[in-house]
Phi, psi and omega in degrees: 000167179289159175283186184293344175218159183223135182273117181232123178053040177084006182242141169272113187253107178296143177272125183249162176283166178298323181294324176298315181300313182291324179296319178296321179298319178296317183298324181272004174071042182278071180249014181288158174255162177097190190291331180298317178296319180299314182294320179294319180292321176300320178296317178297330179278354176100012181233152178263145171287114185239335183238153182283151176273108182251352190239115169271190186295313183296314179296326180292316178296317178297317178301309183288330179291315178289330176296320180284307174045059188294315184289329174290318178295325177297321178297320183290324184258017185303327187297321185299313181285327178292326181285323181239107180101326179067205182305325181296317178292322183290310185292304185282333174293324178293321177299316178296314182296319180298311182292319179294321179290323176300318179294317181291319180294323177294322179294316178289326179297325178297321177286326178295330178290330176283317189216076180278083185234155185303328181290337174047250190306318185284334173289320179294323177296317177298324181293318191251359177290153178300150179302135181096340180247359188300312183295313181295317181297316181290329176298308180296319179296322178299314179296318180298314184291315179299316180295320181299317180289326175297318177297326179292317176303313182296318183292316181293318178298320177298316181298313180298313183298314183285336174288322173299317177297323177297323177292325176295317178300319181296320190266341184232104182294333183278351183286131176253107185290140175233147182296327181291338175297316178297322178295317178296322176297321177300318179298317180296318180294319179292326178297317179293318178298322178297316180297318179295324183278355180243276183289341179255023186298328180294336180274343187303313178301325180287321177298317181289327176295316177296318178295326177296322175294315178297325179305322179273314183295317180294332177303310180285326180296330178267325184298314185296307178293329179298312181290322184287322187267336187281151168293134189271132172283164179276156175301328178298320178295315186292319189254348184229350184286125178247134179237138175229070182279352181275353177081019179287141180288335180249125176294329179296317178294319178302317179299317182291321179296325180290353180292347178304321181299321186263355176259325180302317181293344184264003178274150174104004180290348175278358184303325181295332179294324181290347176270356176258159178214084174234126183240127181259146177297346180301331182296343183253357184275136178292322178234094183298146177243157185300142176263148179278169187281006177294344178302334183267000187276338182240176176273097189264354176270147183277336176239355177234127180287141177051051189304319182299340177254315184295315184297306182296320179295321179296319180300309183291316180296323179298313180296319181296310181299313182292327178294318178295315179297318181297318182293316178298318179295319181298315180299315179297320181294318180291324176291340186248008189290334181071226178282104186293331179292322177294323178294317180294330183265015183301131178294344178288341182089353182228114180304328183298325178294319178293323178298315178296319180294319178295325181287315186270342186055030184212132176293320179295318179296316178295321179295317180297317180294318180291327180296326178298319177293321182294325179300312181290320181295323179291323174298326174300322179298320176302312183294320181292320176298319178298313182295316182295320180294323178292321178295316178299315177300316182298319180290324179292321182291345174258019177065031181274338183250156169300143183057041186301319183300323181291313185281347179273005182287137174254125179297123185292338181277309184269348181059039178223158181277076186298323181294322177293323177296318177300317181299312180297318180297315181295317179298320178296319178298319179293319179295331181295340179294337178301325182299331179292322182280318185199116176293325180298318180297321181286329177300334177296341179298328178300308179290329178296315179298317180295316180296310185295317180294319179295324176293322178295330175287322188294318188300305181294329179292321176298315180297319179294319179296320180296325176294324176295316181298319181277000179057038176280154179296135180238129183280070184300143174268195181292340177256116182221144179275353176062217182293342178279351184302320180302311184287323178293316176301315182297314179296319179299319180294312182297316180299313185293320176298319181299310184288331180291338177293321188260346180299326180280357183293144176290155184285338186226157173241145355287160183277130176233175178293341180280315184260006179300137174271112187270014183299313183296311179298320180293316179296320177297322179296322178296317179297319179296316179298316179297321180293316178297317180296331177298314181285330180282317190230315188296322183297332180272324192253333189261123178240014185097187179306133188258153169275143181249345192241126176276162186300320182290335176288327180294318182283000000 
């Protein structure tokens, strides 16, 4: 950890407690409303106002809802659960996933109310890790979180690109699909997402608000014709049918492996936090002290207004809305699936396309229905690129990445981290090359993103839970779980550990190099690289979240 003072821009800046910071703000009469108060409080907390606030509460909920897009994601990953566990794994697994994600999102929301900053998990880890381990813990957490979000960008872009390719397969019998076609589609999609996130940044909140409306409207627009036109399955099939098409000797393991379908759509609800940038001096205190509720009086997020209240409420509300939509969509989908073997063997690669085709008996009808899902999913790609770039920027500005100074740059014209956006885009393009060599290997990115993000959620919640167990003082923000926090944290921890055990499992038995799930080896390689980089570079340069503002600059 840092010493009692840190030299920043030629100044020795003493580290003060949160109460000292707030007391100074009171003394100087910082009772103004609006952006001036926000900027002054950020300065007192050691951070500069660098990005514009483009997201209010409605835009924030729409942003996070389209980023999560559970019923659309469920459609894309339908095959995994149908193959392992079948309807039983999907229905009851979704109930488990929904309840576990609600507990985890509420636990993270409580921390977001304390510290709604773009770095999110790695800042929270620095805040709540034991003294002496804060810098190392936040370093490893930073690498895990940045990598997890990078994998999420790649997986969502891959899904959109290959679903477009699936529609081409459906509509053109003469078309011969090649893996490199999907890769080229990924490049085109990333180029458009890059443009929206840079020169079109002012439009992003409006695009996400519109996508949020479509997220709900398209749900009903597709649900009604799907249920009305499809051959109906029996209730026994939907609620009691078990399938073990993966060849597992144990039905219990098969059920657990099938949870990928119902856990993948629920990752990413922390994305809205990465769009906020509020940094508290608490991250640097060896023994944090409670913060007063003035944190909620101003707009303390740099891209989200009133972040200590807006961000946590958006996280929980997003999971709740998406969970209800996902469950309704799943039940309708299972009642309308028709011949599930025909759906699993669809030449398009996606059972959902075959389900739509079977329902409408029309290629044009199936294309129109699938296009509605693609519109929202592609908007999700915009949101995920935005969130990942802010997280990458936040980690770089704290010297967490190689060439951190370069990637921590904020474009003075657009007030956004364009270099970080470029980095995420380039890495996604490079990862898309894997698809040319092996689609199976790239499919592991889905489970890799789910595994890595859930581990990034787990670490700070465990640290926060331990503070509750030890009855240490916690600087709660305006959003608090109160006496239920202990039990909600505990359930979230148990649930996340359980699903993380089975996410790296291969989908089929026996295991070969073709169907192997490479999530564990790839994730392990990232951890090894982060550990080596810690001893080579991080131990000398990284002290955890940094202060940017010297005292004379504040005044």
